[in-house]
LOTINU-617402 format. One record per residue: x, y, z of N, C-alpha, C in turn. Coordinates in steps of 0.2 Angstrom, whole numbers, plus 5000, padded with zeros to 4 digits. Each point is the difference from the previous one (the first is absolute). Layout:
! LOTINU-617402
XYZXYZXYZ...
This chain:
! LOTINU-617402
521248914815499650055002499350004997499550005004499350004998499950064996499649984994499850064996499550045003500150075000499550055003499450014996499550005003499350014996500050084998499650014995499950074998499250015002499950055004499450025003499850064996499350014999499750064998499450025006499950065000499550025005499550054996499349995002499550054998500050055005500150074998500050055005499550054998499650025006499550054999500250065002499950054996500350075001499450055002500150055005499550045002499850064995499849974994499850044994499449984998499650054996499449994997500049954994500249945002500149944995499649945002499849964995499549955002500449935000500750005000500449944999500650015004500349945002500750005003500549994994500750015002500550004995500549945002500349974995500449955001500850025001500349985005500750025001500449945001500750004999500449945001500350015007500149955003500450005007500749984999500550055002500749985000500149945005500549964998500149935003500150015008500350065001500250015008499450015004499450024996499450025004499549945000500249944997499549954999499749985007500450005005499749975006499650055004500050074997499750055004499350024997499849984994499450024997499449955002499450045002499449965001499450055000499449974998499550044999499850055007499950064999499850045005500650055003500649994997500550045002500150064995500350055002500250064995500649994997500150024994500650004996500150074997500650024999500150064996500149984993499650034995500149984993500050064995500449994995500050064995499450004996499750054998499450014996500150064995499949994994500150054995500750024999500250064998500750014998500450005005499950045006500450025005499750005007499549965001499650015006500049945004500150015006499949945005499450005004499749955001499449995004500049955005499750015006499949945005499449964998500149944998499449964998499949945005499549964999499849955004500049934996500449955002500049944997499349965001499749984994499349975001500149924998500649984997500149944998500749984998500349945002500649984998500049944996500350004994500049954995500649994996500049954996500649994995499850004993499450034998499850014993500350054997500449994995500450054996499550044996500050075001499650044996500250014993499650024995500250014993500450064999500250045005500450064999500650005005500450044999500650005004499850045007499949965005499850035007500650035003499850065003500550045004500149965007500650015003500149975007499750055005499849965005499850045006500750035003499950065003500650035003500249985007499449995004500249995007499349975004500149965005499549975004500050045006499450035002499950055006499849965006499749945000499749975006500349935000500049985007500249935001499349955000499550035002499349975000499550044997499549974997499450034997499750065004499950054997499650065004499350004999499749964996499349994999499849935001499449985002499749945001499749974993499849945000499649974995499350034999499750015006499350035000500050074998500650045001500050074998500050004992500549964997500049994993499449984997499649965003499349984997499650065000500050045006499650065000500150054995500750014999500250044995499749984993500149944998499749974994499350014999499649995006499350015000499850074998500350055004499950074999500250024993500549984997500250014993499549984995499849945002499549964995499350045001499750005006499450035001499950074998500550045002499950074998500450024994500249954996500350024994500650055000500449985005500650055001500649964999500550044997500749964999500249985007500349945000500349975006500550045003500450034996500550055002499850065004499450024998499650055004499849985007499849935000499849975007500650005004500649974997500650005004500250075003500050054996500150075001499650025006499449985000499550035006500249955006500249944999500049965006500750015004500550014997500750005003500250075003500250005006500350075002500550034996500150064999500550034995500749985001500249985007500749985001500149934997499549974998500149934997500150014992499950064997500050014993500550054997500650005003500550054997500149994993500050064996500150004993500550054998500250004993500550044998499850085002499450014999499850075000499850025008500149965004499850015007500550065003499750055002500550055003500249995007500650015001500349985007500250075003499950015007500250065003500349975007500350055004500249985006499550015005500049955005499450005005500150065004499550045001500150065004500149995007499949945003500149995007500549955001500549984995500549955002500550025005500249955003500550015006500749994997500450065000500750004997500449955003499949975006500449955003500049944996499549994996500049944996500550004994500350064999500550004994500649965001500249995006500649965002499849924998499449984999499949944998499949994992500150054996499950004993500749974997499949964995500649994996500250054995500549994996500250064995499550024995499649954997499550014995499450045004499849975005499550035004500150075002500650025002500250065002500050054994500349974994500050044994499350024998499549965001499350024998499850065005500149995006499950055005500350074998500650004998500450064999499750034993499849964996499750034993499350035002499649975005499450035001500150065005500550015003500250065004500150064995500249984994500250064995499350014996499749954997499450004997499449985004499450044999499549985005499749934998499949984994499749944998500449974994500049935000500349974994499549944999500049984993499749944999500549945000499749944999500449945001500649994995499850034994500549994994500650055002499850065002500550055002500549975006499749975005500449975005500449944998499749964995500449954997500650024997500050064996500650034997500550025005499750035005500550035005500449955004499749945001500449955004500349954995499850004994500349964995499849935000499449985002499849935000499350004997499849954997499350004996499449995005500149955004499449995005500150035007499750055001500050045006499449995004499549974998499449995004500149975007500549955001500149975006500350055005500550044997500350055005499550065002499650024995499450055002499649975005499849944999499549975005500350005007500749985000500450005007500050075003500150054996500050075002499350035003499549974996499350025002499949975007500249945001500049965006500350045006500650034998500450035005499750075002499550024996499650075000500550054998500549994996500450054997499750034994499649964996499750024994499249995000499750044995499349995000499850014993499549964998499750024993499650065000500050044995499650065000499349995001499749944997499349995001499949995007500449965004499949995007500050075004500450054998500050065003499350035000499750004994499350034999499549975005500149935002499549975004500350005008500650035001500350005006499650045005500049985006499750055005500550005007499950055004500450005006499749945005500549965002499749955005499850035006499549975003499850035007500549975005500250055004500549995005499750025007500449975005499850035007500649995005500050035005500650005005500049945004500549965001500049945004500650015005499949975006500650005005500149935002500749995002500249945003500650025005500149955004500650015004500649994996500650045002500649994997500349935001500549984996500349935001500349995007500350065003500350005007499549985005499450045000499549995005499549944999500149974994499649944999500349945004500650005002500349955004499650005007499849945002499649995006500350035006500749995002500350035006500050075000500250034994500150074999499350045001499549964997499350035001499750005007500149945003499850005007500350055005500750014999500450055004499750074998499850014994499850074998499350015003499649955000499350015003500050015007500549965004500150015007500250085001500550024996500250075001499550054999499549994995499550055000499549995005499949945003499549995005500350035007500650005001500350035006500150084999500050034994500150074999499350045001500150065002499450045001499950034993499350014998499850044994500149964994500249935001500149964993499449954999499450025004499549954999499749994993500050064996499750004993500449964996500750005001500549974996499949925001499949985007499949935001499449984997499550045001499349984997500149994993500350044996500149994993500449944998500549985003500349944999499649945001499650005006499649945002499450004995499850054997499550004995500249974994500750014998500349974994500149935001500249985006500049935001499449965000499450035003499449975000499749994993500250044996499750004993500549954996500449965003500449954996500650034997500350055003500650034997500649965000500149955005500649965001499849935000500449974995499949924999500749975001500149975006500749985001500450065001500650004997500450065000499950044993499549994997499950044994499450055000500250064999499550065001499650004994499350015000499650014995499750074999499950024994499750074999499350005002499850055004499350015002499850074997499450014997499750064998500050055005500450064999500050055006499350035001499650004995499350035002499649955005500249934999499649955004500350015007500750015001500350015007499650065003499950054996499750075003499349985002499749964996499349995002499949965006500549965001500049955006500350045007500150064999500250045006500850025000500449984995500750035000500050074998500350055004499950074999500650014994499850064997500450024994500750025003500050045005500750025003500449955003499749945003500449955002500349964995499649994994500349964994500650044997499950075000500550044997500650005004500050005007500550005005500449934999499649955000500349934999500449994994499750034994500450004994500650045000500050065004500650045000500549975004499849965005500549975005500349934997499849984994500249944997499749945002499450005003499749945002499549984995499750044997499549994994500350024994499849974994500250024994499450014995499950054996499450014996500250004993499549974996500150004993499350014996500050034994499450004997500049944995499549965000499949944996499450004996500049974995499449994995499549965004499450024999499449955003499549994995499649955001499549984995499550064999499850004993499450054999499449985002499949945003499449985002499850015007500550035004499950015007500750015003500050025006500650005004500349935001500750005000500349945001499949965006499850035005499949965006499249995001499650014996499349995001499949925001499649995005499849935002499449984996500049944998499449984996499450005004499450024998499450015004499649934999499649995005499649955000499450014995499849944997499550014995499350025004499650044996499450025003499549945000499649995005499449955000499550024995499849954996499650014995499250005002499650044997499350015002499749934997499449995002499649954998500049994992499850064997500050004993500749994996500550035003500749994997500149925001499949975006500149935001499749964995499350014999499649974995500350004993500250074998500350014993500749965000500450005005500649965000499949934999499549975003499849935000499849984993499650054997499749994993500650004995500550045001500650014995500349935000500249985006500349935001499649954997499449995001499549954996500150014993499950064997500150014993500649984997500650015004500649974998500149934999499549965003500149934999499849974993499650044997499849984993500150054995500250065002500150064995500750035001500450014995500650035000500050085002499550034998499950075000499450025004500050045005499450025004500050085000499450034999499850075000499850015007500350055004499750025006499750074999499450004999499650064999499850035006500450055003499850035007499950074999499550035003499950074999500650045004500050074998500650045003499950005007500649995004499950005007499849935003499949954996499849935003500549965003500750025000500549975003500349944996500150014993500349954996500749995002500450055002500750005002500149955006499649995005500049965005500049924998499549994995500049944997500649984996500350054996500649994997500649985005500050035005500549995005500049935003499449975001499949935002500249954995499850024994500249954995500850004998500350065001500750014999500449965006499750005006500349975006500049924999499549984997499949934999500649974995500150044995500549994995500750005003500150055004500750015003500149945005499549985004500149945004500149944996499849994994500249954996500650004996500450065001500650014997500050034993499450024998499950034993500150074999500150024994500150074998499350034998499950075001499350034998500250064996499650014995500050064995499450045002500150065002499450045001500050064995499650004995500050054994499650065002500350054999499650075001500050044994499550044999500050044993500550055000500250035005500650055000500350005007500649995001500350005006500050075003500150054996500050075003499350025003499549964998499350025003499849965005500449955003499849955005500450005006500350065002500450015005499749975007499450015001499749985006500049925000499849974995500049935000500649965001500650034997500649985001500250005007499950065003500250015007499649955005499349984998499749965004500249924999500249984994500249944999500749995003500550055000500649995003500050005007499550045003499949995007499949935003499649964996499849935001500649964999500450014995500549954997500750025000500150075002500750025000500549994994500649975002500549994994499849954995499449975001499849954995499750034994499950075001499650044994500650034996499949994994500550044995499550044995500250054998499750044995500450014994499749984994500350004994499650054995500450054998499750054996500550044996499850034994500550034996500350065003499750035005500350065004500649985004500049945002500649985004500649994996500650015003500650004995500249934998500450004995500149934997500349955005500550035004500449955004499549975005499550035002499549985005499549954997499950014993499549964997500449934998500750004999500449944999500049965006500150045006500049975006499449955002499450034998499449965001500049954995500250014994500049954995500449945002500650015003500449955002499849965006499750045005499749975006499549954998499550014995499549964998500349944996500550024996500349944996500349955004500350025006500349965004499549975006499450024999499549985005500250015007500250065002500250025006499549995005500049965005499549995005499850055005500550055000499950065006499850064997500150014993499950074997499549994994499650064999499650014994499649944999499649975005499649944999499350034997499950075001499450034998500250064995499849994994500250064995499450044999500150075002499450044998500350044994499650004994500350034994499450024996500250044995499650024994500149954995499950024994500049954994500649964999500650045001500749974999500149945004499750005006500249945005499849934998499550004995499849944996500649964998500550044998500649964996500649985005499850005007500649985004500049935000500649975002500249935000499749965006499450005001499749965006500249924999500249985006500149935000499549955003499650035005499649975004499350045001499750024995499450055000499449965003499750025005499549975003499350044999500050064999499450044999500150074997499650014995500050074997499450045002500150065003499450045001500050064996499550024997499950064995499550045003500250065004499650045003499850064995499450025000499750054996500149974993499749944998500249974994499750034994499550055001499650034995500450064997500650025003500450064998500349994993499950054997500350014993500850005000500250025006500750015001500449934999499649955001500349934999500249994992499750044996500149994993500650044998500549974996500650044998499850034993500050064999499850034993500650014996500550035002500650014996500650005005500649974997500149974994499849935000500149964995499849934999500549975006499749945003499449964998499450045004499550004997499450035002499549955004500349985006499749945003499650035006499549955002499650025006500349965006500250035005500349965005499549965004499450025000499549955004499949944996499950004994499949944996500749964999500650035000500649975000500149965006499850035006500149975007499649945000499450004997499649935000500449954997500350024994500549954996500649985005500350055003500549985004499849955006499450015003499849965005499949934997499749994994500049944997500649964999500650044998500649974999500349975006499950045006500249985006499549955004499549994997499449965003499850035007499950065000499950045006499350044999499750025006499450034999500050085000499550034997500050074998499450035003500150055005499450045003500050074997499450014997499850074997499650045005500250065002499650045004499850064997499450025002499750074997499350015003499950065001499350025002499650014994500350024994499750014994500349964994499949935000500449964995499950024993500649984996500050014993499449964997499750024995499549964997500249934998500649994997500249944998500149955006500350035005500149965006499349985003499550045001499449985003499649964995500150004994499649964995500349935001500749995001500349945001499849965006499950055005499749975007499349984999499650044997499349984999499949944996500549994995499949944996500349945003500350005006500349955004500749984998500350044996500749994998500550025006499850055004500350025006499649995006500249995006499650005006499850075001499550015004499750075002499850005007500350055004499950015007499850075001499450015003499750075001500150025007500250065001500150035007499650074999499450005002499550064999500050055006500349985005500050055006500650035001500050065002500750035003500249985006500650005002500349975006499750055006499849965005499750045006499350024999499749984995499350014998499950084999500650034997499950074998499650014994499550055000499650004994500350034994499849974994500350034994499850075000500450044996499950085000499350014997499750065002499450024997500250044994499849994994500250034994499450044997500250074999499550054998500250034994499550034996500250044994499950075001500450044996499950075000499950014992499450034999499850024993500350064997500549994996500350064997499650044996499649964996499550044995499650055004499749975005499550045004500450065004500649995002500350055004500350054995500249984994500250054996499450054997499449975000499450044998499950055006500049975006499950045006500550055002500649994996500650045002500249995007500049945002500349995007500649975000500349994994500749975000500550055003500549975003500650045003500649984997500250034994500649984996499849934997500349955002499849934997499749965006499850035005499749965005499250025001499649955000499350015002499950025007499550045001499850025007499949945004499749954998499949945003500749975003500549994996500649985002500450055005499950064998500450055005499750005007499349995000499750005007500249945004500149944997500249945003500850015002500450034996500750015001500050045006499650065001500150045006499849965006499549965000499849965006500649955002500349974995500549955001500650045003500250064998500650045002499850025007499450025002499850035006500149945005499849944998500149945005500749975000500550044997500749975000500149944996499649994995500049944996500450014994500249954996500450014994499649994994500250024994499650004994500549984994499749964996500449984994499650024994500350044995499650024994500449974994499649974996500249964994499950034993500550024997499950024993500549974995499849964996500449964996500450044994500250065002500450044995500550045003500650004999500550045003500150074996500450045003500150074997499550055003500150064997499650055002499450014996500150014994499450004995500249964994499549954998500249964994500050044994499650054999500050044993500050075001500450044996500050074999499650014994499650055000499650014994499950084999500150024993499850074998499350014999499750045004499350024999499850024994500450034996499950044993500049954995500649964999500149964994500049925002499949995006500049935002500749965000500550045000500749964999500249975007500349955000500349975006500749984999500450005005500749984999500149935000500349974995500149934998500749985001500149945002500749975000500350004993500650014999500350004993500249934998500049955004500149934999499449965000499550025003499449955001499450044999499449974998499450034998499650015007500350045004499650015007500150075002499550025004500150075003500550005005500450055001500450015006499650025006500249975006499750015006500450055004499750055003500450055004500149975007500750015002500249985007500250075003499750025005500150065003500749995004500149955003500749995003500549994994500450044999500550004995499850054994499350025000499750054996500249984992499749944999500249974993499449964997499950004993499649964997500349934998499749955002500449935000499549954996500449964996499749944997500149945004499449975002500149945004500149944997500250004993500249944996500750004998500350064999500750004998500450045004499750045005500450045005500250074996499850014994500150074997499750055005500350065000499750055004500250074997499650055001500150074997499850055005500250064999499850055005499350034998499750025005499350024999500050074996499550014996500050064996499550055003500250074999499550055002499450014996500149994993499550014995500049944995499450004997499949954995500550014994500449954998500550014995499650004993499449975000499650004993499750074999499650035005499650064998500350065005500549995004500350055004499550025006499549975001499550025005500349985007499950045005500249985007499549965004499549984996499449975004500149935000500549975004500149935001499749985006499649955000499749975006500249935001500049985006500249935002499349965001500149944997499449965000500249935004499549985004500149945004500450015006500149955004500450005006500449945001500650005003500449945002500150015007500449955003500150005007500450065003500450034996500450065002499550065001499550014995499550055001499649995006499849945001499649995006500350025006500749985001500450025005500050075001500150044995500050075000499350035002499549974998499350035002499849985007500349955003499849985006500450055005500550024998500450055005499650075000499550014996499650065000499449985004499749944998499449985004500149995007500549965002500249985007500750025002500150075001500750025001500349975006499749985005500349975006500149934999499849974995500149924999500649994997500449955002500649974997499849964994500250024994499949964994500649974997499949944997500649974997499849964994500450004994499849974994500449935000499749954997500349934999499949984993500550024996499949984993500749994997500149994994500649984997500550065001499850065000500450065000500350015007499749985005500250005007500349945003500149954996500349945003500549974995500450054997500549984995500649975004500150045006500649975004499849945004500549965001499949935003499650005006500250055005499649995007499450055000499950044995499550055001499349975001499849944997499449975001499949985007500549965003500049985007499950065004500450054999499950065004499350035001499750014994499350024999499549965004500149934999499649965004500150005007500650005002500250005007499750075003500150054997499750075002499249995001499749974995499350005000499849955006500349945001499949965006500150035006500550055001500150035006499650075001499550004995499550065000500350075000500650004996500350064999499750034993499649974997499650024994499349995001499650054998499350005001499649974994500350034994499649984994500649974995499949944998500449974995499750004993500350034995499750004993500449964996499749954996500449964996499749974994500449974996499849964994499849935003500149954995499849935003500549985005500550035001500549985005499649995007499550055001499750005007499549945000499949964995499549955000500349935002500750005001500349935000500450005007499849945003500549985006500050055006499550045001500050055005499549985006500250015006499549985006500150055005499650055001500050055004499450005005500250015006499450005005499650065002500350064996499650065002499750044994500049964994499750034994499249985001499650065000499349995001499750024993500350034996499750034993500549994994499749974995500349994994499650044994500350044996499750044995500249974993499649984996500249994993499850064996500450034997499950074997499750004993500149954996499850004993499949934998499449975002499949934998499949994992499750064997499950004993500649994996500650025002500650004997500249924999499949965005500149934999499549964996499350025001499549964997500050014992500250064998499950024993500649984995500449965003500649984995499849954995500350014994499849954994500449945001499849955004500349945002499549955003500149944997499549955003500149995007500550015003500249995007499850065004499750064997499950065004499649995006499449974999499649995006500349955005500349954998500449965005500550045004500450044996500550035004499750065004499550034998499750055004499749975007499749944999499749975006500649985005500549974997500649995004500350065004500150054996500350065003499550035006499450014998499550035005499949965006500049934999499949965006500650005004500649994997500650005003500250065004499950064997500150065004499550015005499349984999499550015005500249955006500449954999500249955006500550035004500250064999500550035004499750045006499350014999499650045005499849955006500150035006499649965006500249935001500749995000500249935000500149975007500050045005500149975007499450005004499750055003499550005005499350044998500150054995499550044998499849994993499450004998499850004993500250064997500349984994500250064996499550024995500250064996499550034996500450014993499749994994500350014994499550044996500350054997499650044995500350004993499549984996500250004992499750064997500450044997499850064996499949974993499450014997499949984993499450044997500050004994499450034996499449954999500249945001499549954999499949965007499650025004500049975007499649934999499649994995499749944999500349944995500750024999500449954996500049935003499949954996499949945003500649975004500650024997500649985004500150035006499850075001500050035006499549975005499449984998499549975004500349945003500449964996500249945003500650015005500450064999500550025004499750025007499550045000499650025006499849945004499749954996499749945004500549955002500750014998500549955001499849934997499850014994499749944997500449984994500649965002500449984994499749954996499649955003499749954997499550024995499650055002499550034995500350044994500650035002500350044995500349954995500349945002500349954996499549974996499449985002499549974996499750054995500050065001499850054995500550014994500650015002500650014996500149944996500049945003500249944996499649984995499350025000499649994994500250044994500250075002500350044994500649974997500449975004500649974998499949944995499549975002499849944996499750024993499550055001499750024994500450034995500650045002500450034995500749975000500049935002500649964998500750035003499950015007500650035003500249955006500650005002500249965006499550015006499949945003500449945000499749954995499650024996499749954995500449994994500450064998500450004994500750025003500549984996500750025002500250054995500450055002500250064995500750004999500250014994500750024999500150064996500350055002500150074997500750004996499950024994500650024996500150074999500550035003500150075000500650024995499850034994500550014995500350085001500650015000500350075001500550014994499950074998500550024995500050085000500550034998500150075000499650044995499849964994499650044995499349975000499550055001499349985001499849964994500150034994499749974994500349934998500649995001500349934999499849955005499950035007499749955005499349984998499650054998499349984998500049954994500450004995500049954995500349945002500550005005500249935002499649975005499650045004499549975005499549974996499750034995499549984996500249934997500650004997500349934997500049955006500350025005500049955006499349975002499650055001499349985002499749954995500150024993499749954995500349935001500650005001500349935001499749965006499950045005499749965006499349994998499650044997499349994998499949944996500549994995500049944996500049945003500349995006500049945004499550005005499950065004499550005006499350034999499950024994499450034998499750065004499449995002499750065004500250015007500549955002500350015007500550055000500150034995500550064999499650065000500350055005499750075000500650044998499850054996500550054998500449994993500550034999500450055004499650065001500250035006499750075001500550045005500050065000500450045004499750005007500450005005499750005007499950085002499750015006499850075002500650044999500649985002500650044999500449974995500050034994500349964994500750014999500350045004500850014999500350015007500549965002500450015006500749994998500450055003500750004999500250004993499650044996500150014992499949944996499749955003499849944997499250004999499849994994499349994999499849935001499349995002499849945003499449974996500049944998499349974998500049935004499449985001499849945004499649964997500249935000499549954997499949955006499449985000499749965006499849934997500249955004499749934998499749985006499349984999499649975006499949934998500249965004500049924999499649975006499649954997499649965005500549975005499749995006500449965005500249934998499649974997500149934998500549994994500250064997500549994995500749985002500449964996500649985002500550065000500350025006500550065000500649984996500249945000500649984997499950014992499449984997499950004993499950074998499650045004499950074999500750044999500449995005500750045001500449974994500049944998500449984995499850034993499450014999499750044994500250075000500050035006500250075001500750014999500449955002500850014999500149994993499749954996500149994993499850074996499450035002499850064997500550065001500350015006500450055001500749994997500249935000500649994996500050014993499449994997499950014992500050084999499750035005499950085000500750035000500449985004500750035001500449974995499949954996500449984995500050054994499550045000500050054994500450065003500550024996500550065002499650065002499450024996499750065002499750005007499949945003499750005007500550005005500750004999500549995005500050065005499750064998500150065004499450005005499549965000499450015004500249955006499850025006500149965006499349975002499949945001499449975003500149975007499650035005500049975006499449965001500149945003499549965002499850005007499450015002499750005007499549945000500149955003499649945002499650025006499349995000499650025006500250075003499950054996500150075002499550025006500350045004499650025006499750074998
C-alpha cells in the first residue's frame, strides 16, 4: 500500500487579521483540498469558522496544527485575479486581508459559530418531506426557539460539523441567517397566465377554439386565447406563462380572462419578476448617436489603443449613457463580460431601467440590499461564465469582488462620487481606484465618466496617464441651464425673505408652478432644525454619546443624533436655566417641506432624503411619482443630484450654498462645485432651457462664478494651484491615522506618543495629532494624525515603516486599549 502524504493548508479567515493559519488535512480529504475552496476549521477554544484555502503544501509547522473539519466546495469559489485584487487592496489600503475577505464574500459563504440561524419566513412546508432526520431535527428545534447559533445546533443534532447541513437547508429555503433577513426584501411579483395542460394539447385546443367560434357571445374569450397564442404562449404542446398585464394591453378583456380561468382553460400564478423591468419587456433598439456622441465614441476607441484608462468628461445631459451602451454592445458581441460601477444603486434607478431595456436578462444587479441567495446566484453565474445570464453587472462598491472570468470592459459612472470610497469598516478602499487595478489584472480597458471629474482623475488625464475625451454639448443641442444668484445678505437687510426663501426664488417658483412645470430644491441637511438654542443662556441639546448637537425631526417629534442614532424627546423649557425661550436655528429638508406647504398650499411637495427612503422601494416610488408629474416640488439632500433625468423640471433651487463652501476641508470647494453643477444639471434637460437659482450671502464667491459659467476647466486651474502650493492631492498622497479611546486624557497622551514616533521617521510631513471638529463619537474620543507624502515616494517603503512603527507602538501594554484606524487616500 502506497504511503499517504500528509498535507497542510493555509486558511484565510474572515477576521481582522493580517495572516492565514496552518491546518492539517485529514488523509481522507487529501484529494479534495485545493486553493480557493472553503473549509470549516476550528479557531480559538470552541469556535468554528468558514475559511478559504490559499495554499496547499507539505511543510510541517513548528506547532501542533489542528485538523480542518470539513471541505465545503468541490471547485474554487474565487479566481486567481480575485485573490490578487484582495492582496492589492490589503497592501495598498493597509487593511487586514481577513477584512478584505469579509467585504468580498457574500454572507452565505462565511458561516461561523456565532451566526444566528432562523426559519425562513416564506419557506414551503412541502419541502419537509425531503428532509432527513437531522435536517428535520434542526427544523423542529427552530419551531420551538426563534433563533439558534451553529454551536447550539451542533449540540442538538449531536455532530460537530453542521455547516454542510445548514448550507443545504439554506439552499432549500428552510433556513435563513439573521444577517440575511436584515437585508431581505419582498421580491417583485406579477400575475401570469398560461393554458392548462389539458388545453395545451393541439387537438383539444383546436376543438375548443372551433367551439368558441361557433357559439354566440364568446368572441371576447376567443380573442383572449388568440392573443395569448400570438404572444408566444404555446410552444409545441408546452404552455408558457404570459404576463396578464401584457395580455390585457394587447386587447384581452379582464372578464374573458376570468371566465376562461373559471372554466379551467387558463391557469394563473403569481411569479417573481426582475426588479429591472417587467419579465416580458422586449429589448429596445439602441438610439442613433448624435454627431458629437459619435465623435466622442470614436475618440474613446482611439484612446483605448494606447491607454488602459480613459476619462469621458461630458456635461450633464450630453448623452454619456448612449456611448456606454455602444461600448457594452461591442463587448457582448465579443463574448465578454462588463462591469458597470455606480456610486449607489438605490440612487440610479433610471439608469438601471434604461440599460435593462437595451440588454434584458444579460443585466445583473449586485448590491448589499439584495438578499444573500440572489448574490450567491450572481456569484456562481459569473464563476461558471454563464453565456446567457449576467454578462453585464451593475453594481456599487462590492461588485468589484465578483469572480469575473472574461471581463472585457469596466465603466465607472459619476467617477467623482465620494460614495465610491468605503469609510467604515475596514478595508477603507476606493472602488474607482481599485477598479483600475482590476482592469489591469484582467488586461481590460476602464472608462471613467463624469460631468465634474475628481481632481485626481482630471490631473491624470491632463498629465497623459489617462486618455481624455470631452463632450461639451448637451444632447439635442439643449442649452445648459441659466444659473442665477439670490443675494441673501441683501434680502435680509431689505426684509424680503419669506421664511428660508428669497423673494427672487419664490417669484421663479410661482412662475414655474403656473406653467405646470416641476421644481427641485436642494438642501444638503436633513431633519427639521439642526440646532435648538436657549435665547437666555445659550444652551443647546447635545447627544450623550457624541460631541454634536441633536437635530430636531418633526416627523416622530424627536431630537436625533445623525452619528449614533441616539434620540431624545423635545423639552418645553431649558434644563439649564428653566427658560421657555427655546428657538430653532437653521433648517433641514423637513423644515423646507413644511414651509412650502404654507407658501404653496396647492402644490404637491415630496422629500427625498435618508429619512424618506429607508424602505427598499420608497426611493423608486418617489422618483416614479415625480416622473409621472404627481409631485410638483421635490426637496432633497444630495440624493437629488445623482442619476436623475426628468423632462419637466424647469427650475432648481440651491438653498444654502454657504453651508457647503464653508466646511473646514481641503476638498470643500471641489465638493461644492460638484454638487452645485450636478444638481443644476437636473434643470431643462429635454427641450427647454432650465433655470438654477443659488441662494448665498456671497454672490461673488469665485467657486459660484465658475458654476454659473459652467467652467469646470477654469475652476480646476484655479484650485489646482492651491493644491500644489499647500501640498495636497493630487501632488501629495495623504494617509490619515485616527486614534480612538474612551478616556480623553489617555488618548491625548497616546496620540502624542504615536505622533512623535511618526515624526521621528517622516519629519515635517506629519501633521497633528489634533482633535477633529467632532471629537467624540459613540463615546469614543478621537485624535487624528495626518501624513502627507510626495507622489514620488515609494508606497511600499512608506507603508513598511508605518507598519513597523505601529507594531512597536502596540508592543507596549499601555497602548493595547487604543484603536488606530488607517485611511489611505481619504476623501
